[in-house]
KESEGU-566282 format. One record per residue: x, y, z of N, C-alpha, C in turn. Coordinates in steps of 0.05 Angstrom, whole numbers, plus 5000, padded with zeros to 4 digits. Each point is the difference from the previous one (the first is absolute). Layout:
<atoms>
XYZXYZXYZ/...
</atoms>
This chain:
<atoms>
317828763408501049854977498849735001/500049855022499049735000497449995015/498349834989497049995015499949745018/502049835000499849765017502149804994/499949785012502049784995498249744994/500949824983498749774993501749765008/499049835019501749765008498849764987/501749824992499049754989501049775015/498449815010500749765013499649764979/502349884993499949774982499449765017/497949844992499249775017499149774984/500249765010499149764987497049965001/498550155016497149995003498950275001/499950144978499250295001497150035009/498349834992497050015008499749985031/501449815010499949985031501150225015/502350104990501250215013498650264998/498750054975498250234997497749995019/498849775003497749965020500950055027/502549925009501150055026500350315005/501250124979500250315002497350135004/498249904987497350145000498549925026/499949735005498249905023501249995027/502549945001501349995026501550255007/501550124981501250275007498250234997/497749964986498050204998500750224981/501649954981501050224980497750034980/499150254995498350074978501649984974/498549944979501450004973498350064977/501149994976498450034976500749774982/498049944982500449814981501250124974/502549964993501250114977499249864974/498349795003498949874976500749705002/497849854995500249715000500949895028/499050135021500749905027502750075010/501550164987502550095008499950225020/500149925024499650185023502550155008/499650275004502250185010499050125026/501649995020499050095027501350265009/498450165013501050255013501549925025/502550125003501549935023500050245019/500849955025500350225018502350204990/500350235013502350184991502649844999/501750074983502449844995502650185005/502149865004502750154999501949814989/502450104992502049834988502750065014/501549795006502750035012502149864981/502350095001502249894984502149915018/500649735001502049895017502449884985/502350035009502349874986500049705004/501149854981500149715002502649904988/501349815011502349894988499449814978/497749905000499149814979498650124977/498449854986498550094978497850175009/499450224985497850165006497449865001/498250065018497549885004497850215010/497649935002497950175009498449855020/499050155021498449875020497350185003/498049875010497450115003498949945028/499650215016499049975028497350165003/498149895016497750175008500750095028/499750265004500550125026497550035017/500049995026497850025017500950135026/498050125014500550135025499949835025/498749754997499849825022500149724988/502549894999500549744985498549785015/500049995027498749795015496950004993/498850225000497150044995499549934971/501650084983499749954970500149694995/501949875012500349724996497649845011/498950095024497649875011497650054980/499750234991497750054981500249844975/502649994989500549834976499549705006/500849925022499649725007497149955003/498450165012497049985000498849984973/501450124982498949984972501149784984/501449835013501049754986502950014991/501650225006502750004991501649835019/502149884988502149855015502250185007/500750045026502450135006502349814996/501650084979502449824995502750075013/499950245010502450075015499250195023/500649905025499050155023501650265002/498950185019501250255001502849975013/501750154988502950025010501050305000/501350085021500950265002502650034984/500050164979502450054984501650255006/499150145020501250265008498750234986/499949984974498650214982497249975000/498949765010497249945001499349725008/497549955003499049745006499149864974/501349764993499549884975498549745003/498249944982498549745000499349954970/498749784995499049954973497649815000/498350044979497749824996500349854974/499049784998500449844975497750054981/500750044975498050044979498949714992/497849974988499249754992501749864980/501750154986501849894980502449865015/500450075026502249915016502250215005/499950214986501850215003499550145027/502150125013499550155023499650314993/498550145016499550264999501050125027/502350144999500850125025498650245009/499550035027498850215010501850125022/499950295004501750085023498950265009/500550025027499450255015502550155003/500250234987502550145000500650135027/502650005007500950135023502050234992/499750084974501650224990498350224990/501050244994498450194987499149904973/497450044992498949954974499650234982/499949974976499650224980497050085000/498149855013497350054998499350285013/501650095016499450255014500650264983/501449954978500950214982497650114982/499750264998498050114983500749964971/497849954983500749984971500950244988/
</atoms>
């Protein structure tokens, strides 16, 4: 029924953050017209968590080796804005986008939906 998911990051410096996704994270993309880049993401999954506050959405990039991933990203010029912390469910860290926003990364320690067959 569905062919994919489309994630939007709202930012104060779209050009710089697009370049970061392309050049630092190494995501391939297409030009949807007039330089409007759309990037291919790794396989995705969605979780639904309860909240006592206002509903909100979060976006994380998952990796198999967070320490190695952070080293490679730092070698490419990324700023690690949040060091690795053990959350129980996984190892969490973040890098800073050129716009100043944080992009959280985590190494899951829980079953993931990636192993499911389509």
